[in-house]
C-alpha positions, 0 to 999 in steps of 0.5 A, a space after each residue: 238113840 239121839 246122842 251127840 257129842 259137842 265140843 266143851 267150853 271153859 263154862 263146862 269145867 264145873 259141871 264136868 268136875 262135879 260129875 267126875 268127883 261124884 262118880 269117882 268118890 267110891 274109887 278114890 276112897 277104895 284106892 286111898 287117894 287123897 281127894 283134895 290132892 286129886 282135885 288139884 290135878 283135875 283142872 290141869 288134866 281137863 283140857 276143853 280141846 280134848 273134852 266132848 260133852 255128851 248130849 241126849 235129846 239136846 240136854 248135857 248128860 255127861 262128858 268124855 275126854 279123848 286124847 290124840 297121841 299121834 299113834 293112837 286115840 286115848 279115851 281118858 274119861 267117860 262119865 254119864 250123869 247117874 239119872 241117865 245111866 243104863 240107857 245106852 248113852 255111854 255106849 253110844 258115845 263110845 261108839 262115836 269115838 270108836 268110829 272116829 278112831 276107825 276113820 283115822 285108822 288108829 287104835 283106841 286105848 283106855 285104862 279102867 280101874 279093875 273094879 269098875 263095872 264098865 270093864 264088861 262094857 269095854 269087853 263087849 265093845 271089842 276092847 282087849 286087855 293089852 296089859 295091867 298094873 296093880 290098879 288098872 287094865 290097859 285096853 286097846 281096840 284095833 282100828 280094823 275092829 268093826 263098829 256097830 
């Protein structure tokens, strides 16, 4: 599968913002989070140094945000355009990040909203639930876990 990750630039901000709020709208509504207040914080959290644009066949089709916390890599966001979902693109992008974490011998962590269908994907890839809160499962992948 021809999936690449390229560094983000400031010019990618609007496309990433659009995809984020399109994908998150049902979750924000269900959790009763004010979308306007949430939108204010998006720009502060979107750091192009941490963002990679997911490309498929040379076309930008999504993005992810990976934060190096020193003792772990944290996969903060993963979004794929709706027309490109269910093709293994997100899985391939996550496997790239898994290889990066394994190469650094660091665990890979993430948090997923409990009703997110991606939970099944993360479990299938070897992530385990470390703990949970009222909204999310906090998951980790040991750096010794094999990446296929």
